Residue, then its C-alpha position, 0 to 999 in steps of 0.5 A: m557129602s562132607d560138611l568141611d569147607e571145600d577150601l579145607l579139603i582142597m588143602r588137605e588133598k594139595n598141601i605141600g605135607r601130603l604131596l611130600q609124603r606121596a612123592a617120598r613113598a612113590y619113590s621108595e615104592r619105585a626103588v623097591d621095585l627096581l631092587h627087586h629086578h636087580g635080584y633083591s626080591d627079599i628087600t621090602l618097603f619096611h626094610t628101607i626105613l633101616i637101610s636109608n638111615l644106616d651109615a656106612d661105617g655103621t649106626r647104633l640102633t637108638v640112633l636109627a630109630d631116632r633118625a626114622g622116627a620109629s621106636k627102638q623095638a620096631m627098628g630091632q624088629i627090622a634089624g632082626d629081619l635084614e640080619e637074618k637075610g644077610y644084609i646086616t650084622r651087629r658088632k661091638d662099637q669100638k668107641d663104646s664097648r657097652a654099645v652095639l653098632i648095626c653094620f652092612t655085611e657084604k651083601g648089604k654093600d652089594a645092595l647098596r651099590a644096586a640101590y646107587n644104580v637104582k637112585l640114577m635110574i629113578e632120577s633119570e625118569y623124573e628128569r624125563v617128567i619135569g626136565r633137567q633144570n627143574m630137576k636140579k631146582l627140585q634138589s636144591l629146593l629140598e636141601n634148603l628146606v631140610a638144612e632149614q628144618k634142621i636149624g629150626k628143630s635145634g634152635s629154641d625159637l619155639 
């Protein structure tokens, strides 16, 4: 038996941070599972760290790492694997010839199209569980939280 306060233990399990982490993980796992059913069985949860942060017109590796909260080395490993599988390619940045952009290949763009349909499927599943109005409200609340965090992060109010 733990010698920690029961309220602390309950809060540890039920706090919004942990619930958001678990919901995000469940969403990602479901998305990868559905992508496998759409013929993209070589995409893993590990790969989604890069894919979900890659802009349609390409992104620098350092930016991808920063967005994902990962090291440049870890992102480089993911990029190498996805490049080997044919989902991404590296090309010179037209704005800075010293920089390299990670870009989707045609296969990567096809996977993005499949992922779009997968997201619609998952949102439909969620809607059946919590209802259309709650789904809209959830999205709005999450958008507000994300917007507020961006404001707080860039400000000097710490």
